[in-house]
C-alpha positions, 0 to 999 in steps of 0.5 A: 217291509211290505210286499206286492206281487204283480204281473205285467200282461199285454199283447206281443210288441206292446212293450212289456219287456221294455217297460220292465227294463225302465222299472229296473233302471229307475228303482236303482237295481243297476249301478250308475256305471253298470252296462245295462242290457236291453230287454234284460228279461228276454234271456233265451237266444230265441227270445232275443232273435224273435223279439218275443217273450216265451218264458215267464220270468220274475224280478224284484225291485224296492220302492220307498221301503216296499218290495215289488215282485214283478212277473213278465209274461208271454204275449203269445197265446201259444205260450198261454200255459205260462200265463195261466200258472203265473196268475196264481202267484200274483195279486195284481196286474198291469195291463199294457195296451198300445195307444194305436193298436188297442186291445188285441186278441192275446190281451183278451186271452190273458186279461180274461184269465186275470179277471177270472182269478179276481185280480183288479188290473191297472191299465197303462196306455203305452206308446202314447207318443206314436203319431197314430195314437188314438187314446180315448178310443183305446180306453173305450175299447179296453172298457168294452173288453173288460165288460165283455169278459164279465168283469165285476164293478170293482174290476171295471173301475180301473185306474189309468196311466198314460206314457211311454215305457221306452222313454221311461215315463208314466202319468195320470194324464195324457200329456208328458210332464214338463220335467220329462216325467218318470215311472214314479206314478206307476210305482206309487199306483201299484203300492196303492191299488194292488193289495198285499199278498193274502196269507193263509194259516198253517204250515209251509205250502207252495205250488210250483209254477216255473221249473228250470235246471241249474248245473250247480243246484239241480232242479229249481222250482219257483213259486209263491209261498201260500202259507207258513215259512221255510228255511234251508235244510228243512224237510218237505214233501211233494204232493201231486194234484191228486194228493199222492206223494211224489217224493220226500226231501230237504231244501238245499237252498232258498233263492229270493229275487233281488233285481235281476239276481237271485240271492240265497236267503236264510228264511222266506215267509208266506206271500213271497215269490222264491225259488227252491232247490234240493228236490229231484222229482217235484215239478210244475203244478205239484204242491211243496209242503211241510210233512204234516200237510195231507191235502194239496193246493188246487192248481189253475186248470190249463186249456187243452192243446189244439195242434199236434205234430209227429216227431220221428227219428231221422231216417234219410240217407244223410242222417247222422252227418250233421247232428249227434243226437239222433236215436229215439231214446235221446229224442224221447228223453228230451221231449219228456223233459220239456213236457215236465216244465211246460204243462201246455205240452202233451207227449205221447209215444207211438206203438212202434216206439220210433215216433212221438205225438207232440201236442201244443197250443199252436204252430209257434210253440212247437216251432220254438221247441224244434228250433231249441232242439236243433240248436242242442244238436238233435236231428229229427223229422217232423210232420205237418201240424194237425189239429186236435179234434174230438167228439161231443156227447152226441157223437158230433165231430168237433174242431178248434175255432180261432178268433183271427184279427187281421189289420190290413191296408184297405186296398188288400182287404178284398183278397183277404176276405176271399182267401179266408172264406175259402178256408171256411172262416166267418167274418164277424167284424169289419171296421176302420183302424186309422191310416187307410187300414181296416181291421177284419175279425174272423172265426176260422177253423185252425185247420184252415189257418195252418200255412196261411201266414206266408200267403197272407204276406204275399197277397198284401205285399207284407203290410198285413198283421195277423193275430190269432186266439183260440175261441172254442170248439165247434162242429166240423166245417167240412173239407178245406183245400190244400196247397195248389202246387206240386213239388219237384223231387230229386230222383238221384243222390249227390250234390246239386249242379248249377247247370241242371238247376238252370235247365229246370227253372221253367219247371218252377222255383228252387228251394236249394242252392248249387252244391247242396246235398240231395237224395232220392225223394227229397224236395228241391223245388216247387212245381208250377203245376199241381202234380209232383215231378221227379227231376235230375239235379245232378246232370252236368254239361256234356263236355267234348274235345271240340271247341265251340264257336261261342264262348260258354256263358256262366249260368245265372240262377234265380235266387232260391226260395228260403224255407225257414223253419216256420214257413216249411212247417206250414207248407209241407203236406201230410205225405211230406216231412221236414228233416231238421238238423243243427245245420240244415232244414230239408223237405222230403217225401215220407216215402223216399222210393217212388214205388213205395209212394205209389203203393202207399198212396193207393193203399191210402186211397182205398182205405179212404 
């Protein structure tokens, strides 16, 4: 049985996971009476809720006596660490492009990596049945993108398929076949265009690319066998990137991908993608090999993190009331475990051992980590994201710059350009994108983009779509203004009272509800002015035994602003923290006592 290893790469929402669903259905993975789950490859709760792929996953189908291993990759550049490792496992790639949106920033990111490792991609124009599809223009844009990424002549001579992944058909032409069509042309093209795995001579060697924990088998490492073969109970050793021995051990189980299931096999050969169990220390980017091997395989380099946040032990008056994992030790163990399997994350411990600096690719990656931890019962406080800067050889301060693509209605383009220029962004392109919409392309400092997403949606009445991608490091662009409004702070601890909140509505919108627990120094609302204001939200109505002539009207409060985790992360300032528990998200000042805030504020000003 011949073998093919292929990755499906595309921008967010261009239909990767839905296409994999159809490939699984049409290849006979499911029984006729089996209940088919939608977006089967999105296994995590957060992936299903947000509708995005976060972790790369492998599956396998059989077609005309051939086995095709398919890897579904994340579309967000924040999870690019997953993509960079995955591309070393495959020999071909299907680049899926939306027929209306065309190639987007994350498409560019992943395709650039794929071309660099020498893959010859197949281009599939998806969602061709959209009313605003512009097929010919999109194909030209894809060709221009490949040329801009220094593709070879072979790579530029890419085959094209047209179709609709959701409706389960692909064709060599833009029109749907009369019989309704199927994905057979895609399967056949993969077998024809994608080469069989190249197999090196020598004993067993494999690079770990995906790490997961299993309650029965322990650590499971997925990777592609580079050379040789492996059987259960075989002795292996693990080498790190420098060639140092990590551990010796035996393989307890070899799992091969068969559809969505992983089945134990008695032997696996070079070229196949398998998962192995039985080792306790080997991790991602390590080489798993025969005891006779001395040199490790070279792993793909990973781009450095651009954003860092501080994770602190929750020390608020409500600490420990909603979560059961609150100490620095359990937070530290959890973060180190996450960094082990996610090579794009970097964890550093502070000198006081009570806080941790967590660096990643972007706010979304860190927000997903925080959301996962709170669902596991953790309580912690996190700071505002900061960008990772460094100095070049001449001592110039360098900061990360991102390429930002904003699709927006024409009427709102003026305010977008104005707000982006305030954030030190430079516009590089402006062109129509169909349907009275324009596409604006900027190069902007990452610092200026923190917190801009919610403001952009407000400015454009929710019609704008923003996509970001790390571009390069450039010299420091100067100061960028922060939030325009101050905050309303509680000056007492207790439960918020509706009467007090009603009387404070003139001061600004609230972010809490009546009955919520508050404490001194906690942020309860947004001040209409630029300074912070301490207020009393516990004050009830003075009751007397004299009956009033007019009947008391029930107070009607304006609905509070909902602070989601993503929005709160980007909204808080440097002197504020977000308190995260399994049940609540609260915002607070770093120093809860007003005197401490004044003292440390002056000390900070004098230091500056």
